[in-house]
N, C-alpha and C positions, 0 to 999 in steps of 0.2 A: 268438476274442473273444466277447463277449456283446452282440449287436446290440440286445438289449432294454433296455440301460441308457440312462437319459436323458443327453442331451448338453447342454453348456453353452449358455446363451443370454445376450443382453445383454452381450456381451464389450466392454469398454472399456479404453483405455489412459489412464492418468493420469500425467503427467510434469511436474515442476517442477525447473528447473535440472539436468536429466538424471537425476534420481532418478525411476525409472519403475515404476509399480505396474500390474499387469494385474488387472482385476476382472471377475467374471461371476456368473451365477446358474444354477441354484438351489443351495441347501445340499444336499449329498449325504446320502443315507440308504441304508445297505447297500452303498455303493460309495465310491470315492475319485476324485480327479482327479490327473493328472500333466500338467505343462505342457512343451511342446516349443517352442523358439524356432528358427524357420527364417530364416536370412539369405540374401540373394541370392548372396553370395560366401563364405559361411562354413559350417562344419559345423553340423548340428543339435545343439542343447544342451538337456538336460533340466533343469527346475527344479521345485521344490515337488513332489517325487515322493511319490505316495500321500498327498496332503493332503486333509483334510476341510474345509479353508477354501475360501473363494471369492475369494481374492485372492493374488497372488504378486509379490514384489519381484524384478523381472528386470533390475535396473540393471546388475549385473556381467556379464551376457552381451550387453549392448548397447554395448560399449566402442567399436566402430567406429560412431561417432555419425552418419556420413553414409550408412551402409548402410540399406536398407529391410528391415524384418522383418515376419513374420507369426507368430502364435502358434497352435499346435494344442493344444487342451485336451482331453486324453484322459479318457474315463470308464472306470475299470477297477476290478476287485476285486483284492484282494491276491494271490489265487491265480492270477490271469491274467497277472501281470507276466512270468512266464517263458515264456508261450506265444508262438509265432511268428506267430500270427494278429493282424492289426491291430485294436485295439479301436475302438469308435465314438468319434468326436471332432468338435469344432466348430472352425472356423477364424475367427480375428479379422480385422478390417480391417488393411490395411498400416499400418506405423508407421515413420517416419524421425525419429529423435531430433533431428537437426540442424535440421530444418524444423518440427518439431511440439512440442518441449518448450516449456513456458511459462517466460518469464524471471521469476525471483522478485524480491522487493522489494530494492532497493539499501539499504544501511545508511548513513545520514548520520553522518559522524564528527565534523564540526566545521563551524560556520558563524559568520560575523561580518558585521556591517554597520558599516563605518567611513566616515563622510562619505557620499559618493554611490556607494560600492561595496559590493555584497553578494557575499561570497565563501562558497562552499559546497564542502566536501570530502566525498567519499563513497567507499564500498567496494563492489567488485563482489560479487555473490552467489557463494558457493562451490559447486562440484559434488561429487558423491561420488567422482569419479575423481582419482587421485593421480599425481604425478611419481615417478620412480624413488627420490627421497630421502624419499618418504612424505608430502610436503606436498600439500595439496589444490589441484587446479586450479580457477581461477575461470572464470566464463562468458566472460570476456575472453580467457583462454588458449585457449579453444576457438573462439570466434567471431572473434576478432581484429578485422580491419577491418570485418567485417560488423556489428559492435555499435556503437551509439551511445546516448547518453542525452539525455533532454529534461528540462529544469527548467521547471516551470509556477509562476509567481509572480504575486502580486497585492498591492495595498495592503491592509493590514489593514482589515477591515470594508467592503471594496469587492468588487464582483462582476466587475470588469474584469480578465481574466486574460491574461497575456503568457507567452511561452515562449522558451527558448534551447536550443541544441543543442551537445553536445560529444562528442568521441571519447576524451577523457581522463577523469580521475577527479575533476575539479573544474570549478566555474563561477566566473566573475567577471563580474558584470553591473552596469550603471549604474542607480541608483535615485534617488529623491527622498530627500535626506538628512534631511528633516524628518518622514518617514513611516516607520512600521513595515511590514514585509512578511511575508506567509506564503507557503510554497512546498512543493512535493513533487517527487520525481524518479521517473522510470520508464525502464527500458531499452527499446530499440527495435531491431528487425532490419528495416531498410528493404527488404531484398531479398525478404522473405517476402510471399506473397500472403495468408496467414492467420496468425493469432497474431503479428502484427507488434509489438503493444504489450505490454510486460510488466506485472507487478503494480506498483502505486503504493506508494512509500515512505510512511511516516507524514508527516503535515503538521506542519511546525514554523513558528514565527513569531519574528521578531526583537522586541526590546524596548528600543529606543533612541529617545530623543526623544519618548516617549509623553506627550502632554499630557492634562490633565483632560478636554479636549473629546474627544480620541480615546478616552479610557477610558470616559467616561460618556455621551457623545453630546450633541447640541445641546439636546435636550428638557430635560435636567436643568438646563442653564444658563439656559434660558428660565424654568423654574420658580424657580430661585434669584434671577434678576433681578426677577421679579414680586414675590417675597417681600421682596427688598431694597427695591424701590420702595414697597411697602406699608408696610414698617417706617419708611422715611425720611419718607413722607407722614404717617404717624401721629405721628412725632416732631415734625415741623414743626407739624402741627395742635395737638398737645399743648402745644408751646412757645408758640404764638400764644394759646391759651386761658389758659395760666398767666400769660403776660405781661399779657393784658387784665385778668385777675382781680387781679393785683398792682397795676396802675394804678388799677383801680376801688377797691381797698382803700385805697390811698394817698390817693385823692380823698376818700373818706369820712372818713378820719382828719383831713383838713384842714378839713372843713366846720365843726366847732364853733369852731375858731379864727377862721374868717371871720365867724361870727355874733357874736363878742364885741365 
């Protein structure tokens, strides 16, 4: 091998829904990298052989998601690949997909607010791994009973937040039938010490029973009320002035007749 070649530094694992990318530095110049994945109970597998990149998708060699892996990033030249001497390499931190991959965003498929019930139906994030028939496994297929979801919800334009938990793919919660609600969902693995909470879904809001007060706020109604009072007051004052003028005019028209 060539002990003078630089070795990789800042090696990190990035994994969402079991899609796992290994990243490192620096960019190679005059040499290449080859990645070896070492499992505790599996054979060593090579990935990204003679790459000039500083990242490598290692998802397909981490199929045993409960196994713990380390990555050896070898620094090599193309002519040294056939040598029997071990090239210089750097070793990553240990990585266990089952306990370390991040849960991605759930997809909200449907939601309704009927009366005092808010119903939300969502879909589990999919993983890159497949069943024998070719369909993709979801994170629920892998985590099973270790997986649960939390729904965070609050009255629209309010800061008070409540939550509900389910192990299924839907929520049904009691709400105030006269108010609109906003909400989001995230997956959770309660048994984990780290990375317990997954990514949050997009925030959605219901739109039933929305009053003008909810839409524009009390301040606008106060302004409208003040304007209305001013208009009414002006109309009353104008009516009184016109009435007095009319009476005064009628009185003046009668004065000559009185003098005859």
